[in-house]
C-alpha positions as CSV (number, residue, x, y, z in Angstrom):
1,M,-11.2,47.7,55.5
2,K,-13.8,45.4,55.1
3,S,-15.5,44.3,58.3
4,S,-16.1,39.6,58.5
5,N,-19.5,40.7,57.4
6,E,-18.6,42.8,54.5
7,R,-17.0,39.9,53.6
8,T,-19.4,37.5,54.0
9,A,-21.7,39.7,52.0
10,V,-19.4,40.6,48.8
11,S,-18.4,36.9,49.0
12,M,-22.7,35.8,48.6
13,D,-22.9,37.9,45.8
14,D,-20.5,37.3,44.0
15,E,-21.6,33.1,44.2
16,F,-25.3,34.6,43.2
17,L,-23.9,36.6,40.7
18,K,-22.2,33.1,38.7
19,E,-25.4,31.0,39.9
20,Y,-27.3,33.4,37.7
21,S,-25.2,34.0,35.5
22,A,-25.1,30.1,34.3
23,D,-27.0,28.3,31.7
24,A,-28.9,26.3,33.9
25,A,-30.6,29.8,34.9
26,I,-31.3,30.1,31.7
27,R,-33.0,27.0,31.0
28,K,-34.4,27.3,35.3
29,Y,-36.4,30.6,34.6
30,T,-37.5,30.8,31.0
31,K,-40.9,29.1,29.5
32,E,-39.9,26.4,27.2
33,T,-38.1,24.6,29.6
34,A,-39.1,25.9,33.5
35,G,-40.7,23.2,33.6
36,Q,-45.3,22.7,33.8
37,G,-45.2,23.8,37.4
38,I,-45.0,27.6,36.8
39,S,-46.6,28.1,33.6
40,Y,-49.5,26.0,36.1
41,L,-48.6,29.2,38.6
42,L,-48.4,31.8,36.5
43,D,-52.0,31.3,35.1
44,H,-53.3,30.0,38.8
45,D,-52.4,30.5,42.2
46,Y,-49.7,33.2,41.2
47,G,-51.6,35.0,38.1
48,E,-54.7,35.2,40.5
49,I,-52.7,37.7,42.9
50,Y,-51.4,39.9,40.5
51,L,-54.7,40.8,38.7
52,D,-57.3,41.0,41.5
53,A,-54.6,43.5,43.5
54,I,-54.7,45.7,39.1
55,E,-58.5,45.7,39.1
56,N,-59.6,44.9,43.8
57,S,-57.0,47.1,45.6
58,I,-55.3,49.7,43.2
59,P,-56.9,53.2,43.1
60,K,-59.0,53.3,39.7
61,S,-57.9,56.8,39.9
62,A,-54.1,56.4,39.7
63,M,-54.4,53.6,36.9
64,R,-56.1,56.6,33.8
65,D,-53.2,56.3,31.8
66,G,-52.9,52.4,32.4
67,V,-50.6,50.3,34.3
68,R,-47.1,50.2,35.3
69,L,-45.7,47.4,36.4
70,L,-42.2,46.2,38.1
71,E,-40.6,43.0,38.7
72,F,-37.6,43.3,40.8
73,G,-35.4,40.1,40.3
74,C,-36.7,38.8,37.2
75,G,-34.6,36.1,36.3
76,G,-36.0,35.0,32.9
77,G,-38.5,36.9,32.1
78,M,-41.3,34.8,32.2
79,N,-43.6,36.8,35.2
80,L,-43.0,39.3,33.5
81,V,-44.5,38.5,29.7
82,H,-46.7,36.5,31.7
83,L,-48.8,39.2,33.2
84,T,-48.6,41.2,30.6
85,N,-50.3,38.5,28.7
86,A,-53.2,38.4,30.4
87,L,-53.3,42.5,30.7
88,E,-53.9,42.2,27.2
89,R,-56.0,39.2,27.5
90,K,-58.9,40.5,30.2
91,G,-58.4,44.0,28.5
92,I,-56.5,45.9,30.9
93,P,-54.6,48.7,29.1
94,L,-50.5,49.1,30.1
95,N,-48.7,52.1,30.8
96,A,-45.8,50.3,31.0
97,A,-43.9,47.5,32.8
98,Y,-39.7,46.4,33.6
99,G,-38.2,44.3,35.0
100,T,-34.8,44.2,36.6
101,D,-31.9,41.7,38.0
102,F,-28.5,41.9,38.6
103,S,-27.9,38.9,35.7
104,E,-27.1,40.1,32.5
105,V,-27.2,36.7,31.5
106,L,-30.9,36.6,32.3
107,I,-31.8,40.4,31.8
108,Q,-30.5,38.9,27.8
109,A,-32.8,35.8,27.8
110,A,-35.4,37.9,29.4
111,N,-35.4,40.5,26.7
112,Q,-35.6,37.5,24.1
113,E,-38.1,35.7,26.0
114,A,-40.1,38.9,25.7
115,D,-39.0,39.1,21.3
116,K,-40.6,35.6,21.4
117,Y,-44.0,35.5,23.0
118,L,-44.9,38.7,23.2
119,P,-47.3,40.9,20.3
120,A,-45.0,44.0,19.1
121,K,-47.6,46.3,20.1
122,S,-47.1,44.9,24.3
123,R,-43.2,44.7,23.6
124,E,-43.2,48.2,22.7
125,K,-44.1,48.4,26.6
126,V,-41.8,46.1,28.2
127,R,-38.3,46.7,28.7
128,F,-35.8,44.6,31.0
129,C,-32.2,45.7,32.9
130,S,-29.6,45.5,35.0
131,A,-30.8,46.7,38.2
132,R,-29.6,44.9,41.6
133,N,-32.4,44.3,44.6
134,E,-30.5,46.2,47.4
135,K,-30.3,49.9,45.2
136,L,-33.4,49.6,43.1
137,A,-34.1,52.9,42.3
138,S,-31.0,54.5,42.0
139,D,-29.9,51.0,39.8
140,L,-33.8,51.5,37.1
141,A,-33.0,55.4,37.5
142,K,-29.5,55.3,35.2
143,A,-31.0,52.6,33.2
144,L,-33.6,54.0,31.8
145,G,-32.0,57.8,32.1
146,A,-33.7,59.0,33.9
147,S,-33.6,60.7,37.5
148,T,-35.3,58.7,41.0
149,Q,-37.2,61.7,41.5
150,T,-38.7,60.9,38.1
151,L,-39.6,57.6,38.9
152,A,-40.8,58.2,42.7
153,G,-44.1,57.2,42.6
154,S,-45.2,55.8,39.7
155,F,-45.6,52.6,39.1
156,H,-49.2,51.0,40.4
157,L,-47.1,46.5,40.6
158,V,-44.1,46.0,41.8
159,V,-44.1,41.7,42.1
160,G,-40.6,39.9,43.5
161,V,-41.2,35.8,42.6
162,N,-38.0,33.4,44.5
163,T,-35.9,37.2,45.2
164,F,-36.7,38.4,48.7
165,R,-34.9,36.2,50.6
166,Y,-31.5,37.3,48.6
167,C,-31.8,40.7,49.9
168,Q,-32.5,39.1,53.2
169,R,-29.2,37.5,53.1
170,L,-27.3,40.2,52.0
171,K,-28.7,42.4,55.2
172,A,-30.0,44.7,52.3
173,D,-34.0,44.0,53.3
174,V,-35.2,46.7,54.5
175,E,-33.2,49.2,51.3
176,C,-34.8,46.9,48.8
177,A,-38.2,47.1,50.8
178,S,-37.8,51.1,51.3
179,A,-36.9,51.9,47.5
180,I,-39.9,50.1,46.7
181,F,-42.2,51.9,49.3
182,D,-40.7,55.2,47.0
183,L,-41.6,54.1,43.8
184,L,-45.0,53.3,44.1
185,V,-47.8,55.5,43.8
186,E,-50.0,55.9,47.4
187,G,-51.9,53.4,47.1
188,G,-49.8,51.0,45.2
189,I,-49.2,47.4,46.0
190,C,-46.1,45.3,46.2
191,I,-46.3,41.9,46.2
192,M,-43.6,39.6,47.9
193,I,-43.7,35.3,47.2
194,D,-40.5,33.3,48.0
195,M,-39.8,30.1,49.6
196,N,-41.1,29.1,52.9
197,N,-39.4,27.7,55.9
198,R,-41.3,25.5,57.3
199,F,-41.9,23.4,54.3
200,P,-39.9,20.7,54.2
201,L,-38.9,19.4,50.7
202,F,-36.6,21.8,48.9
203,R,-34.8,19.7,47.2
204,S,-32.1,23.2,47.0
205,R,-31.8,24.0,50.8
206,F,-30.5,20.7,51.5
207,R,-28.1,20.8,49.3
208,D,-27.3,23.8,49.6
209,S,-26.3,22.2,53.3
210,L,-24.3,20.4,52.4
211,T,-21.8,23.4,49.9
212,R,-22.6,26.7,51.7
213,D,-22.8,28.4,55.3
214,K,-25.8,28.7,57.0
215,E,-26.1,32.5,56.3
216,A,-25.7,31.4,52.4
217,Y,-28.7,29.6,51.8
218,Y,-31.0,30.7,55.2
219,L,-35.2,31.3,53.8
220,P,-36.6,34.0,56.8
221,T,-39.4,33.5,58.7
222,L,-42.9,34.4,57.3
223,D,-42.9,36.9,60.0
224,E,-39.0,37.8,59.1
225,Y,-40.0,38.4,55.1
226,A,-43.0,41.0,56.7
227,Q,-40.8,43.4,58.4
228,P,-38.7,45.0,56.0
229,F,-42.3,46.4,54.4
230,L,-44.0,47.0,58.0
231,T,-40.5,49.2,58.7
232,A,-40.3,51.0,55.0
233,G,-43.7,52.3,56.2
234,F,-46.3,50.2,54.1
235,E,-49.2,48.6,55.5
236,I,-49.4,44.5,55.2
237,L,-53.5,43.5,53.3
238,R,-52.4,39.4,53.3
239,K,-50.0,37.7,54.7
240,G,-49.7,33.9,54.5
241,N,-48.2,30.6,53.4
242,F,-49.5,28.7,49.9
243,C,-48.9,27.1,46.2
244,W,-48.0,22.9,47.1
245,I,-46.7,23.1,43.4
246,P,-43.1,22.7,42.3
247,H,-41.8,25.6,40.4
248,S,-39.7,22.8,38.2
249,A,-42.8,20.4,38.3
250,G,-43.5,18.1,34.9
251,P,-47.4,18.4,33.5
252,R,-48.0,14.5,35.9
253,M,-46.9,16.3,39.0
254,T,-48.7,19.9,38.4
255,K,-51.3,17.6,38.0
256,V,-51.3,15.3,40.9
257,L,-50.2,18.2,43.5
258,K,-53.1,20.5,42.0
259,A,-56.0,17.9,42.8
260,L,-53.7,17.4,46.5
261,S,-53.1,21.2,46.7
262,P,-57.3,21.6,49.1
263,T,-56.7,19.0,51.2
264,L,-53.0,19.5,52.1
265,S,-54.4,23.6,53.0
266,A,-56.7,22.2,55.1
267,I,-54.7,20.5,57.1
268,A,-51.3,22.7,57.1
269,P,-51.0,25.9,56.0
270,N,-48.7,27.0,57.5
271,H,-46.1,24.3,55.6
272,A,-46.9,25.1,51.8
273,M,-43.5,25.8,49.7
274,R,-44.3,29.4,49.3
275,S,-44.5,32.5,51.9
276,L,-46.9,35.8,50.4
277,V,-46.5,39.3,51.6
278,V,-49.0,42.0,49.9
279,S,-48.0,45.1,51.0
280,R,-50.1,48.8,50.1
281,K,-48.4,52.0,50.0
282,P,-51.2,54.0,52.4
283,I,-52.6,56.7,50.7
284,R,-52.3,60.5,52.1
285,R,-55.9,61.7,54.0
286,S,-56.0,65.6,53.1
287,V,-57.8,68.1,56.1
C-alpha cells in the first residue's frame, strides 16, 4: 500500500501529465505561439548565460569533438532549437543535442519544431525523446538504446528551464540533480532557471492556489533550488534572481519591460521573475 506522500506524488504526477499534454501546452512552448518574451530572453538573458558557460566555463579540452547538450524538461523544444542555431551562428561545433520531457505530446511538438527551424545539417544532431526528470539518466539511456555507463560523463552543458520545481514538488530533486551530475563531464555545467517565489505577480500561481493543494503549486526558494545540486556534489558558480520579462509577453510589453529591467534590478533584485543556479561538476585533481 502506498503512503500518503506517495499517493500525493502520483496524483500530482498525473495532473502535470494532463496539463502538459494539452493543446495549450503546445501553444505555450513552441515558437510561433509562445510569445515575444521568450524569444527575446533566448536571444539575451537566457542565451547569454548559455553561451558564456560554453565559451568561458567548460574546459576547452573536453569539447574537442564538439559540444554535447542536454535539456531536461524541454517542452516544445524551442529553447534547445534556439541554442543549437546560436551555436551555428557563433561557429561553435555541435556534436549532439538531446531534449527530454515526460510528455509524449510535447516531444512530438519538439521534433516538429526542430524540423521547421533547424537546417538539415544541425537537425541530424538533435534528438528529442521521452524521459522523466526524476529518472533522467536511466530513461534517456533507454530511449537512446544505450547504457547509463555509456552516457555517464558525456555531456558538457545541461539546462532546464521552468521544470526543476516539479522535481521538488515530487520530492525527486536530489535524484534529478544527481543524474545530471553523473551525465556531465568533469568541469561540465548545469544551468537551472525557474520561477522565483519572491516575484509577487505570477498569474499561474494565483490561479493554482484556488484549485490545487499547496504542494502542487509550491515554489522553492533560491536556496532550495540550489541545495539539491550541492547535495549531488556540484560547485555553485552563480546563484541569484534575474529577468523581468514574462515568456508570454507580447512585443509592446517586452519593449517596456526591457527598458525598465535595469531599474527594477537595481531597486528590487531579489524580486525578479526567475531564479538562476549555475553549477559545475568539479574537476578531479591528479595527485
